[in-house]
C-alpha positions in Angstrom: -0.3 -0.1 0.0 1.1 2.9 -1.0 0.8 6.4 1.3 0.4 9.8 -0.9 2.7 12.2 -0.4 -0.1 14.8 0.2 -1.7 12.3 2.9 1.6 11.8 4.9 1.4 15.7 6.4 -1.4 15.3 7.9 -0.4 12.3 10.0 1.5 14.2 12.5 -1.1 16.9 13.4 -4.0 14.2 13.5 -1.5 12.5 15.9 -0.7 15.5 17.8 -4.3 16.8 18.7 -4.8 13.0 19.6 -2.0 13.0 22.2 -3.5 16.5 23.5 -7.3 15.3 23.8 -6.3 12.3 26.0 -4.3 14.5 28.2 -7.2 16.8 28.5 -9.0 14.0 29.2 -6.7 12.9 32.4 -6.6 15.9 33.3 -10.6 16.3 33.8 -10.6 12.8 35.9 -7.8 13.7 38.4 -9.6 16.3 41.1 -7.8 17.4 43.8 -9.2 16.7 46.9 -7.3 19.1 48.8 -9.0 21.3 51.5 -10.8 21.4 54.3 -14.0 20.0 54.3 -16.7 20.5 56.8 -19.3 17.4 56.9 -22.9 18.7 56.2 -24.7 15.7 59.0 -28.5 16.7 57.8 -27.5 15.0 53.8 -25.5 12.0 55.6 -27.5 8.7 55.5 -27.8 8.1 57.8 -28.4 11.2 59.4 -24.9 12.5 61.8 -24.5 14.5 64.7 -21.5 16.6 66.0 -19.2 18.4 64.4 -16.9 16.9 61.9 -14.0 18.8 59.7 -11.9 17.2 57.4 -8.1 18.5 56.3 -7.3 17.2 53.1 -3.9 17.6 51.4 -3.1 15.1 48.6 -0.2 15.5 46.8 0.1 12.5 44.7 1.0 9.9 45.8 0.6 11.4 49.5 -2.8 11.9 50.6 -3.0 13.0 54.8 -6.4 13.4 56.6 -6.8 15.4 59.5 -10.3 14.3 61.6 -11.9 16.6 63.7 -14.3 15.8 65.8 -16.6 17.3 68.3 -19.9 16.5 69.6 -21.6 17.6 72.7 -20.9 15.9 75.8 -18.1 14.2 74.6 -14.4 15.2 74.4 -13.3 16.7 71.0 -11.1 13.9 68.9 -8.5 14.5 66.5 -6.8 12.4 64.0 -4.1 11.9 61.4 -3.9 9.4 58.5 -1.3 9.1 56.2 -1.7 7.6 52.9 0.1 6.5 49.8 -2.5 6.3 46.6 -0.4 3.6 45.0 -2.3 0.7 46.7 0.5 -0.1 49.6 -1.3 -0.4 52.9 -0.8 1.6 55.8 -1.6 1.6 59.5 -2.7 4.7 61.7 -4.9 5.1 64.9 -8.4 6.6 63.8 -9.7 9.4 66.6 -11.8 6.7 68.0 -8.7 5.0 68.6 -9.4 1.4 66.7 -6.2 0.7 64.7 -6.3 1.0 60.8 -5.4 -1.0 58.4 -5.6 0.7 54.7 -5.0 0.9 50.8 -6.2 3.6 48.2 -6.1 3.6 44.9 -6.9 6.1 42.7 -10.6 4.6 40.0 -10.9 7.2 37.4 -11.7 10.2 39.0 -12.9 8.3 42.5 -10.2 7.5 45.6 -11.2 3.3 47.1 -9.9 2.7 50.4 -10.4 -0.5 51.4 -9.9 -1.0 55.1 -9.5 -3.6 57.9 -10.8 -2.0 61.1 -9.3 -3.6 64.0 -11.8 -3.4 67.0 -11.6 -5.0 70.2 -10.4 -8.0 69.3 -12.2 -7.4 65.7 -11.6 -7.5 62.5 -14.3 -5.4 60.3 -13.9 -4.4 56.8 -15.0 -2.0 54.8 -14.5 -0.2 51.6 -15.1 3.6 50.7 -15.4 5.8 47.3 -14.1 9.7 47.5 -16.0 11.0 44.8 -16.4 15.3 44.4 -19.6 16.0 43.2 -21.3 19.5 42.5 -18.5 21.5 40.5 -16.0 19.8 43.1 -17.7 22.0 45.8 -18.8 18.8 47.8 -17.2 16.1 48.7 -18.9 12.2 49.0 -17.9 9.4 51.0 -19.5 6.2 49.8 -18.7 3.8 53.2 -19.8 -0.4 52.8 -19.4 -2.1 55.8 -18.7 -5.8 55.7 -22.6 -6.4 56.7 -24.0 -5.2 53.8 -25.0 -1.5 54.7 -24.0 1.3 53.0 -23.4 4.9 54.5 -23.0 8.6 52.2 -21.2 10.7 54.3 -21.3 14.4 53.0 -18.8 17.5 53.3 -18.7 20.6 52.0 -15.9 22.4 50.6 -14.8 25.3 53.3 -11.3 26.2 51.2 -8.8 25.3 49.4 -5.1 25.1 50.7 -2.7 27.6 48.8 -0.5 25.3 46.2 
């Protein structure tokens, strides 16, 4: 098969356009979860009480999540977890004192957490999927417990950290 000399110059620009389109699509599917997030307890299923704030810093592959919990009649609780978003298991202590063995991976525009919680001699398995919705103004966390129960936790973006 012969290629006309007049068609050959079109191959390079077409290839460059395809590469640019792929790069643009990839950039759109990798949202930044970094920022301060305030739990919207009225939109959570089941509804939540108290105030929960997340401070998230994502600098691939490093992910740090600080959780601050204030509930009436209970002491203030704080926890900081560090993850690597390549599936490496990290071990941390939660705000409730339980030990967590967690791996995190990207799934397109989402973060997927596989969690093994060590609580009072029991091991509780769950997964959690983080997605940004409402044009990035809202963090949605879908938690699926080993019992089959599903929970939806909703957080409003308070601000994004300066980069």
